[in-house]
N, C-alpha and C positions, 0 to 999 in steps of 0.2 A: 356124512357129517362134514360141515364146513370147517376147514383146517386153518385158513389164513387168507388175507388179501394177497392174491397171487400177482396181480398187476392193475395199474390204472391205464386205460386206453385214452389217448389224446388224439383227436382228429386234427390234421394239419393240411394246409393247402399245398405247400411246397415241401416235399420230403427232404430235399437237399438242404434247404434253408433251415428246416427244423433240426436236421442232423447237426449242422454247424452250431446252432443255438444250444442244443442240449449237450453236445460235446464240451462246449465252453462252460455251460452251467454246471455240469456234473464232473468235469475234469477228466473225462475218459470217453473213448469211442463206444459206439453201439457194439454189443457183443454178437449181434445177429441181425441180418437183413433178410427178409423172406417175402416173396410174392405168394399170396393165397388166391389162386385163380378162381376158386369157387365163390369167393367173396369180392373179387375184383379189387383187391387192396394190396398195398405194399406196406409191410411192417418193419419197424426198427425197434430193437429191444435194448434196454439198459437195465443192468442189475443195480438196485439201490437198496442196500441192506438186505433184508430177507425178502423184499418184494421187488417188482420190476415196473418200469415205465415202458409202455408200448406206444410208439408213434404210428398213426394210421394215415396213410396217404392214399388217395384214390388211384386205382390202377386203370380206371376207365371213367368217362364222364357219367355213365349210368350206374355207377356203384352206389351202395348205400352210404358210403363215406362222403362221396361227392354230393349226394342229396342232403345229407346231414349238414355239411358245411354251407351249402347254399341256403338252407333254411335257418340254421342256428349260428353259423360261423365256426371258427376254430375253437377248440377247447376240449374239456373233459367229455369223452364220448361214453365211457362205461367204466364200471368197477368189476373186476373179475375175482371170484373167490375160488380157491383151490378146494376140491372135494376129494374124498378118498374113494367114492363109488358114485360116479355121475348118474348112472341109471337109477340107483336107489334114491338119490337126491331129487332127480327129476320126478319120480313117482311120489315122493313125500311132499314136494312142493305143489305138484298138480293136485294131489288129494287135499292139500291145505288151501286151495282156492287160487293159486297163482296160475297165470297163463304163460305157457312155454311157447317160444317162437318156432320150435321144431319138436316133432314127436320122438326123434332119435338124436343122439349126440352126433355132431358133425366133426370132421377132421379140421382143426384150426391150426394156427401158427404155433411155432415153438414146440412141436411134437405133443400137442394136446388134443383131447376130445373136448368139445365145447357145446354149450347150449345157452341161449339167451332167454331171459324172462322179460315179458312185456313191461315197460316202465309204468303203465297205468296201474299195475298191481304192486309196484315197488317204490311208491312215493315219488314217481317221476324220474327215477334213476334207472338207466339200462343196466341190468345185472347179467354178468356172464358167469356160468359155472364152468370150471375146467378141471380136467384130470389128466395127469401125465400118462402118455401111452407107454406101456411097458413092453 
């Protein structure tokens, strides 16, 4: 079951400039910065109410974030929904006709298991499912 919007992912060209911008905007520093080597991305997280904002900066010129920014520019990259059982949600959605971008959940940032759904099946929006690793 989908529980809530966990975070919004925002692709940024310059992680340091984005950190300064969002610290000024939100009035607080990021609570976590983390490199996700498997995705070649550097993430910065801000808690905003019950949800979060995740800034995504390319950790390598060949990362998916670098390609996204080159093609579409900076901005909203994905919306992430927290789920209580990611494997069950993946199965439910796959059976419902959605295309998953991986067959198994992957380890993501902020101590989460994650899976993305292809935007072609979600109204043009990249959707991420995430579950807290216990």
